[in-house]
NUVEXDO-451327 format. One record per residue (C-alpha): residue in one letter; residue number from 1; x, y, z. Coordinates in Angstrom, 2 decimals. Example, Ala and Ser with C-alpha at 12.3 -4.5 7.8 and 13.67 -1.06 7.14 Angstrom:
BEGIN
<A; 1; <12.30; -4.50; 7.80>>
<S; 2; <13.67; -1.06; 7.14>>
END
This chain:
BEGIN
<M; 1; <84.44; 68.00; 153.14>>
<H; 2; <84.06; 68.55; 156.38>>
<R; 3; <87.18; 66.70; 157.91>>
<T; 4; <89.16; 68.97; 155.02>>
<V; 5; <87.34; 72.34; 157.14>>
<R; 6; <88.50; 70.93; 160.35>>
<T; 7; <91.70; 70.39; 158.83>>
<L; 8; <91.37; 73.94; 158.02>>
<A; 9; <90.41; 75.25; 161.04>>
<T; 10; <92.95; 73.41; 163.26>>
<T; 11; <95.82; 74.73; 160.90>>
<L; 12; <94.68; 78.13; 161.64>>
<L; 13; <94.58; 77.62; 165.17>>
<L; 14; <98.29; 77.17; 165.14>>
<A; 15; <99.51; 79.85; 161.84>>
<L; 16; <96.73; 82.80; 163.65>>
<A; 17; <97.65; 81.67; 167.19>>
<C; 18; <101.49; 81.95; 166.97>>
<A; 19; <101.30; 84.96; 164.14>>
<A; 20; <98.50; 86.67; 167.38>>
<A; 21; <101.43; 85.94; 169.74>>
<A; 22; <104.26; 87.61; 168.81>>
<A; 23; <102.35; 90.70; 167.37>>
<Q; 24; <100.22; 91.41; 170.73>>
<Q; 25; <102.08; 89.27; 173.29>>
<A; 26; <98.51; 87.86; 173.88>>
<P; 27; <96.92; 84.45; 173.57>>
<A; 28; <94.68; 84.65; 170.51>>
<P; 29; <91.30; 83.33; 170.21>>
<D; 30; <90.13; 80.11; 168.91>>
<P; 31; <89.17; 80.10; 165.84>>
<R; 32; <86.68; 77.73; 166.50>>
<N; 33; <84.96; 79.23; 169.03>>
<L; 34; <84.18; 83.06; 168.13>>
<T; 35; <82.00; 84.84; 168.64>>
<P; 36; <79.75; 87.54; 165.68>>
<G; 37; <81.60; 89.57; 164.32>>
<Q; 38; <85.12; 88.74; 165.89>>
<F; 39; <87.94; 87.53; 163.02>>
<L; 40; <91.46; 87.24; 162.84>>
<W; 41; <93.46; 88.53; 160.33>>
<H; 42; <97.36; 88.25; 159.92>>
<P; 43; <98.59; 89.52; 156.25>>
<E; 44; <102.37; 89.21; 156.82>>
<I; 45; <102.27; 85.62; 157.37>>
<A; 46; <101.87; 85.77; 153.74>>
<P; 47; <102.47; 89.20; 152.68>>
<G; 48; <102.37; 88.15; 148.84>>
<G; 49; <100.33; 85.40; 146.01>>
<P; 50; <96.87; 84.99; 145.00>>
<I; 51; <94.30; 84.32; 148.27>>
<V; 52; <91.97; 81.27; 147.84>>
<L; 53; <89.11; 81.87; 150.49>>
<V; 54; <86.83; 78.97; 151.47>>
<I; 55; <83.01; 79.36; 152.83>>
<S; 56; <82.30; 76.74; 155.08>>
<L; 57; <78.38; 77.48; 155.92>>
<D; 58; <77.82; 74.90; 157.86>>
<E; 59; <80.39; 76.54; 160.42>>
<Q; 60; <79.61; 80.15; 159.65>>
<R; 61; <84.13; 80.33; 158.85>>
<A; 62; <85.44; 82.58; 155.85>>
<Y; 63; <88.84; 80.93; 156.12>>
<V; 64; <91.28; 83.03; 153.82>>
<Y; 65; <94.80; 81.35; 152.46>>
<R; 66; <97.04; 83.40; 150.32>>
<N; 67; <99.60; 81.99; 148.30>>
<G; 68; <98.62; 78.16; 150.25>>
<L; 69; <99.24; 79.37; 153.88>>
<A; 70; <96.67; 80.92; 156.30>>
<I; 71; <96.01; 84.97; 157.37>>
<G; 72; <92.64; 85.13; 158.19>>
<V; 73; <89.19; 82.81; 159.86>>
<S; 74; <86.05; 85.41; 160.56>>
<T; 75; <82.58; 84.45; 161.29>>
<I; 76; <79.67; 85.50; 159.01>>
<S; 77; <76.03; 84.75; 158.30>>
<S; 78; <75.28; 83.06; 155.32>>
<G; 79; <71.69; 82.92; 153.59>>
<K; 80; <69.03; 81.80; 155.67>>
<P; 81; <66.31; 79.69; 155.14>>
<G; 82; <64.29; 79.29; 151.60>>
<K; 83; <67.81; 81.86; 150.97>>
<E; 84; <70.08; 79.67; 150.87>>
<T; 85; <73.33; 80.62; 149.88>>
<P; 86; <74.78; 78.35; 146.71>>
<T; 87; <77.35; 76.18; 146.99>>
<G; 88; <80.47; 75.48; 144.67>>
<V; 89; <84.07; 77.37; 143.21>>
<F; 90; <83.32; 80.43; 142.27>>
<T; 91; <85.66; 83.53; 140.95>>
<I; 92; <85.21; 87.49; 142.41>>
<L; 93; <83.39; 89.34; 139.09>>
<Q; 94; <83.35; 92.65; 140.44>>
<K; 95; <83.92; 94.64; 143.64>>
<N; 96; <83.08; 98.22; 144.88>>
<K; 97; <83.70; 99.30; 148.55>>
<D; 98; <80.25; 101.28; 148.45>>
<H; 99; <77.54; 99.12; 146.63>>
<R; 100; <74.27; 99.68; 147.18>>
<S; 101; <71.81; 96.79; 146.49>>
<N; 102; <68.66; 97.95; 143.66>>
<L; 103; <66.74; 95.21; 144.69>>
<Y; 104; <66.30; 95.27; 148.71>>
<N; 105; <65.51; 99.25; 149.31>>
<N; 106; <68.72; 100.75; 148.76>>
<A; 107; <70.04; 98.11; 151.62>>
<P; 108; <74.25; 99.11; 151.95>>
<M; 109; <76.30; 96.17; 150.88>>
<P; 110; <79.86; 97.93; 151.85>>
<Y; 111; <82.98; 96.06; 150.51>>
<M; 112; <81.37; 93.75; 148.11>>
<Q; 113; <82.95; 91.61; 145.39>>
<R; 114; <80.54; 90.06; 143.65>>
<L; 115; <80.27; 85.95; 143.51>>
<T; 116; <77.78; 85.53; 140.64>>
<W; 117; <75.01; 87.74; 138.30>>
<D; 118; <73.00; 87.10; 140.04>>
<G; 119; <73.30; 88.89; 142.96>>
<I; 120; <75.70; 86.36; 145.12>>
<A; 121; <77.96; 88.03; 147.29>>
<L; 122; <80.74; 89.30; 150.16>>
<H; 123; <80.22; 91.96; 152.13>>
<G; 124; <80.45; 93.72; 155.28>>
<G; 125; <76.77; 93.34; 156.93>>
<A; 126; <74.86; 92.25; 160.20>>
<L; 127; <76.55; 89.21; 161.57>>
<P; 128; <73.06; 87.82; 164.34>>
<G; 129; <75.43; 84.47; 165.14>>
<Y; 130; <73.19; 82.49; 162.64>>
<P; 131; <72.77; 81.95; 159.05>>
<A; 132; <70.56; 85.34; 158.37>>
<S; 133; <70.95; 87.11; 154.56>>
<H; 134; <69.03; 86.63; 151.37>>
<G; 135; <71.71; 84.92; 149.88>>
<C; 136; <75.11; 86.86; 149.98>>
<V; 137; <78.16; 86.50; 152.68>>
<R; 138; <77.84; 88.92; 155.55>>
<L; 139; <81.19; 89.64; 156.45>>
<P; 140; <82.34; 91.83; 159.96>>
<H; 141; <82.29; 95.26; 158.56>>
<A; 142; <86.60; 95.33; 159.86>>
<F; 143; <87.24; 92.49; 158.36>>
<A; 144; <85.42; 93.43; 155.06>>
<Q; 145; <87.30; 96.16; 154.70>>
<K; 146; <90.50; 94.14; 155.13>>
<L; 147; <89.97; 91.50; 153.24>>
<F; 148; <88.41; 93.97; 150.11>>
<A; 149; <91.95; 95.76; 150.16>>
<E; 150; <93.77; 92.21; 149.95>>
<T; 151; <92.05; 90.71; 146.72>>
<R; 152; <91.49; 91.15; 143.30>>
<T; 153; <89.55; 90.27; 140.37>>
<G; 154; <89.50; 86.45; 139.52>>
<D; 155; <90.02; 85.15; 142.79>>
<T; 156; <88.50; 82.25; 143.69>>
<V; 157; <86.22; 81.49; 146.29>>
<V; 158; <85.21; 78.27; 147.77>>
<V; 159; <81.73; 77.62; 149.90>>
<A; 160; <81.06; 74.45; 150.64>>
<N; 161; <78.42; 72.78; 152.96>>
<A; 162; <79.52; 69.40; 155.17>>
<K; 163; <75.98; 68.84; 156.57>>
<G; 164; <74.70; 68.86; 152.45>>
<S; 165; <75.20; 66.38; 149.89>>
<G; 166; <79.17; 66.11; 148.80>>
<A; 167; <77.24; 66.22; 144.92>>
<S; 168; <76.05; 69.78; 145.96>>
<L; 169; <79.13; 71.23; 146.10>>
<A; 170; <80.81; 69.88; 142.68>>
<Y; 171; <77.90; 69.51; 140.69>>
<P; 172; <78.17; 68.28; 137.31>>
<A; 173; <76.13; 71.13; 135.48>>
<L; 174; <78.01; 73.91; 137.92>>
<L; 175; <80.83; 72.40; 136.10>>
<A; 176; <80.16; 72.84; 132.48>>
<P; 177; <82.07; 75.66; 130.67>>
<V; 178; <80.23; 78.31; 128.53>>
<A; 179; <80.37; 79.46; 125.46>>
<K; 180; <80.51; 83.58; 124.88>>
<D; 181; <76.57; 83.95; 124.76>>
<G; 182; <76.12; 82.20; 128.28>>
<T; 183; <75.15; 79.22; 126.53>>
<G; 184; <76.22; 75.81; 127.46>>
<T; 185; <79.37; 74.11; 125.60>>
<R; 186; <79.55; 70.82; 123.43>>
<T; 187; <82.89; 69.09; 123.01>>
<R; 188; <84.62; 69.86; 119.55>>
<N; 189; <85.63; 66.88; 117.02>>
<I; 190; <89.62; 67.21; 117.47>>
<Q; 191; <90.07; 63.58; 118.81>>
<A; 192; <93.41; 63.89; 119.91>>
<G; 193; <94.41; 67.09; 118.96>>
<Y; 194; <92.85; 70.51; 120.03>>
<Y; 195; <91.34; 74.14; 119.72>>
<W; 196; <92.62; 77.32; 120.49>>
<N; 197; <91.14; 80.57; 120.05>>
<E; 198; <92.20; 83.57; 121.82>>
<E; 199; <90.31; 86.38; 119.95>>
<A; 200; <86.56; 84.59; 121.11>>
<T; 201; <87.14; 86.05; 124.88>>
<G; 202; <89.44; 89.19; 124.59>>
<A; 203; <93.22; 89.37; 125.90>>
<T; 204; <92.37; 91.14; 129.22>>
<G; 205; <90.39; 88.42; 132.43>>
<P; 206; <91.13; 85.72; 134.39>>
<V; 207; <92.40; 82.77; 133.56>>
<S; 208; <90.89; 78.67; 134.22>>
<V; 209; <91.63; 75.87; 133.58>>
<L; 210; <88.85; 72.47; 133.82>>
<L; 211; <90.53; 69.04; 133.61>>
<S; 212; <87.78; 66.17; 133.26>>
<T; 213; <88.30; 62.22; 133.20>>
<A; 214; <84.97; 62.08; 133.10>>
<D; 215; <85.08; 63.39; 129.61>>
<R; 216; <88.78; 63.77; 128.61>>
<R; 217; <88.79; 67.01; 128.09>>
<V; 218; <91.01; 69.55; 129.29>>
<F; 219; <88.72; 73.14; 128.66>>
<V; 220; <90.76; 76.67; 128.99>>
<M; 221; <88.60; 79.82; 129.65>>
<R; 222; <88.71; 83.39; 129.90>>
<N; 223; <86.52; 85.37; 131.52>>
<G; 224; <84.95; 81.90; 132.22>>
<V; 225; <83.90; 81.50; 128.44>>
<V; 226; <85.96; 78.07; 126.67>>
<F; 227; <88.58; 79.64; 125.23>>
<A; 228; <90.74; 76.17; 124.10>>
<E; 229; <89.85; 72.82; 124.66>>
<A; 230; <91.91; 69.77; 123.99>>
<A; 231; <91.37; 66.13; 124.00>>
<L; 232; <92.88; 64.42; 126.98>>
<E; 233; <94.48; 61.13; 127.60>>
<V; 234; <94.25; 58.91; 131.49>>
<D; 235; <96.40; 56.10; 132.69>>
<E; 236; <94.34; 52.74; 133.14>>
<G; 237; <93.51; 53.15; 136.14>>
<F; 238; <94.07; 56.48; 138.01>>
<A; 239; <91.54; 58.89; 138.75>>
<I; 240; <91.48; 62.40; 141.07>>
<G; 241; <89.53; 60.88; 143.30>>
<G; 242; <86.90; 64.19; 143.78>>
<T; 243; <87.28; 67.27; 142.43>>
<A; 244; <90.93; 68.78; 143.98>>
<L; 245; <91.43; 72.31; 142.93>>
<L; 246; <95.26; 74.18; 142.33>>
<V; 247; <96.56; 77.70; 141.92>>
<V; 248; <99.54; 79.06; 140.83>>
<G; 249; <101.48; 80.94; 142.92>>
<A; 250; <104.11; 83.92; 142.08>>
<D; 251; <107.10; 81.44; 142.17>>
<T; 252; <108.92; 79.19; 140.54>>
<E; 253; <110.94; 76.19; 140.72>>
<A; 254; <114.24; 74.63; 139.91>>
<A; 255; <112.60; 71.86; 138.69>>
<P; 256; <111.42; 71.50; 134.57>>
<S; 257; <107.39; 72.04; 134.45>>
<L; 258; <105.25; 69.03; 133.53>>
<L; 259; <103.60; 71.36; 130.33>>
<A; 260; <106.98; 73.09; 128.94>>
<P; 261; <109.66; 70.88; 129.81>>
<D; 262; <112.04; 73.58; 128.75>>
<Q; 263; <110.60; 76.00; 130.88>>
<P; 264; <110.73; 76.27; 135.07>>
<R; 265; <108.32; 75.24; 137.37>>
<R; 266; <106.43; 77.20; 138.55>>
<A; 267; <104.30; 76.59; 142.12>>
<W; 268; <101.17; 75.88; 143.59>>
<S; 269; <98.42; 75.14; 146.29>>
<A; 270; <96.48; 72.81; 146.41>>
<Y; 271; <92.93; 72.35; 148.14>>
<P; 272; <90.78; 69.41; 148.62>>
<I; 273; <86.90; 70.14; 147.67>>
<H; 274; <84.57; 67.37; 146.66>>
<G; 275; <85.93; 63.87; 147.90>>
<V; 276; <89.66; 64.68; 148.34>>
<D; 277; <90.66; 65.39; 151.48>>
<A; 278; <94.18; 66.58; 152.66>>
<E; 279; <96.07; 62.87; 153.05>>
<S; 280; <94.64; 62.13; 149.86>>
<L; 281; <95.37; 65.73; 148.44>>
<A; 282; <98.68; 64.80; 149.02>>
<M; 283; <99.54; 61.44; 147.25>>
<L; 284; <97.70; 63.18; 144.04>>
<Q; 285; <101.08; 65.27; 143.56>>
<L; 286; <102.65; 62.77; 143.56>>
<R; 287; <100.32; 60.98; 141.47>>
<L; 288; <101.23; 64.06; 138.69>>
<Q; 289; <104.47; 63.52; 139.10>>
<S; 290; <104.59; 61.35; 136.83>>
<M; 291; <102.71; 62.70; 134.63>>
<P; 292; <98.96; 60.18; 134.33>>
<M; 293; <97.60; 62.66; 131.75>>
<H; 294; <98.50; 63.39; 129.05>>
<V; 295; <97.56; 65.93; 126.71>>
<D; 296; <99.47; 66.89; 123.04>>
<E; 297; <102.83; 68.76; 123.25>>
<S; 298; <101.92; 71.98; 121.61>>
<F; 299; <98.65; 72.45; 123.10>>
<A; 300; <101.05; 72.22; 126.90>>
<R; 301; <103.43; 74.68; 126.09>>
<R; 302; <100.89; 76.87; 124.90>>
<L; 303; <98.56; 76.65; 128.58>>
<Y; 304; <101.68; 76.91; 129.98>>
<T; 305; <101.69; 80.51; 128.10>>
<V; 306; <98.81; 81.70; 130.35>>
<L; 307; <99.55; 80.51; 133.31>>
<T; 308; <99.79; 83.57; 135.96>>
<P; 309; <99.45; 83.97; 139.57>>
<G; 310; <96.36; 83.27; 140.70>>
<T; 311; <95.27; 81.50; 137.56>>
<T; 312; <92.93; 78.65; 138.69>>
<V; 313; <92.78; 74.72; 137.24>>
<L; 314; <89.86; 72.86; 138.49>>
<M; 315; <90.19; 68.64; 138.93>>
<T; 316; <87.08; 66.37; 138.73>>
<D; 317; <86.21; 63.63; 137.71>>
<L; 318; <82.81; 65.08; 137.62>>
<P; 319; <81.38; 65.16; 133.70>>
<A; 320; <82.23; 68.69; 132.54>>
<I; 321; <79.83; 68.62; 129.52>>
<R; 322; <75.96; 69.51; 130.54>>
<P; 323; <73.11; 66.60; 128.51>>
<D; 324; <71.65; 69.24; 127.47>>
<P; 325; <73.76; 72.65; 127.18>>
<S; 326; <70.39; 74.90; 126.56>>
<A; 327; <69.32; 74.23; 129.62>>
<P; 328; <70.10; 77.32; 132.23>>
<L; 329; <73.52; 77.66; 133.87>>
<Q; 330; <75.01; 78.54; 137.13>>
<P; 331; <78.85; 78.71; 136.47>>
<V; 332; <81.26; 77.65; 138.37>>
<L; 333; <84.08; 79.39; 136.99>>
<E; 334; <82.05; 83.05; 136.29>>
<S; 335; <82.49; 85.20; 133.02>>
<D; 336; <83.26; 88.74; 134.49>>
<E; 337; <81.65; 90.34; 131.12>>
<S; 338; <79.85; 93.75; 132.47>>
<L; 339; <76.21; 93.48; 132.77>>
<A; 340; <75.10; 95.12; 130.07>>
<D; 341; <76.31; 93.01; 127.78>>
<R; 342; <75.91; 89.11; 130.01>>
<P; 343; <72.49; 87.46; 128.55>>
<A; 344; <70.36; 86.87; 131.99>>
<P; 345; <69.56; 82.79; 132.06>>
<G; 346; <65.89; 81.94; 131.60>>
<G; 347; <65.66; 84.89; 129.53>>
<Q; 348; <64.57; 87.88; 131.99>>
<A; 349; <66.28; 90.95; 130.87>>
<A; 350; <70.17; 91.84; 131.58>>
<A; 351; <69.04; 94.49; 134.22>>
<A; 352; <67.69; 92.08; 136.63>>
<M; 353; <71.06; 90.68; 136.88>>
<Q; 354; <72.26; 93.52; 138.94>>
<H; 355; <69.87; 93.35; 141.55>>
<E; 356; <71.60; 92.06; 145.09>>
<R; 357; <70.94; 89.71; 147.79>>
<P; 358; <72.33; 91.52; 151.47>>
END
């Protein structure tokens, strides 16, 4: 992951420096040498498409990509020792530009974008130049406002720490899909077939797909809750090589889809997450064209119909199902159910989950 973040920084340096020079006729600051509170923001590089935000805890940087292109970088302040910001792959669950913490003396959290129901969020705040928050990711106020205007509920946020162990970024328990009551789920006895029940989650909300070669399963979730599952066949010798994130773009390509051959192929943005660098990710994308993984044909066609711009597909060699589904869980692909309806972890009152960590 460390190499990946350095590659992201280099890409941003080239793209954003060119954009800034063209717009201001002045050299842009180096993204690697920004002082606390500084940021670069050039959304005109990619005017439309899904956003992916990569938070690098060791660098104290936030990198913004839209439709696979770098559009911004900012300094941040993440959780201090003992209150560390959790790593993982999250979705934006809720947005509130005038939010205040009801746990820390009504502290202002302007342009809040919630990542977990137990209080982790992105928001504007003080940036002293080192990790200083209670777990949230603080952004410069002006950057938080600009980012808030461009993101939407369901956009993907990757929080990485190259100084930590690789497993901490994509720990198997964090990848586990959940049932509607928030508890863990087990694989169904579907053998080579599939299960599909969209009524289990409602008709609206962000769709996420989780593919595990370890479990030989594909899970489809809306609002973090499983509504479809299929058995996965994997060709001998094929592996993801770690974990990679794919995001559906708004465009289609002049080629048949691998899921539904009579439909156009959707454009994708790909991001290495754990154990996959830029080079191996490019090789993985080539290998996927030969279809080394197989699911029921009817399931594949139905999956194609729910893929919309911004849908995330997390592909991993890690197990997706926890050995003990009743154990407490902080899902990576979170639900955006209302606080009143969502069960709190460990039997706590649901109201406790409204507390925020500035």
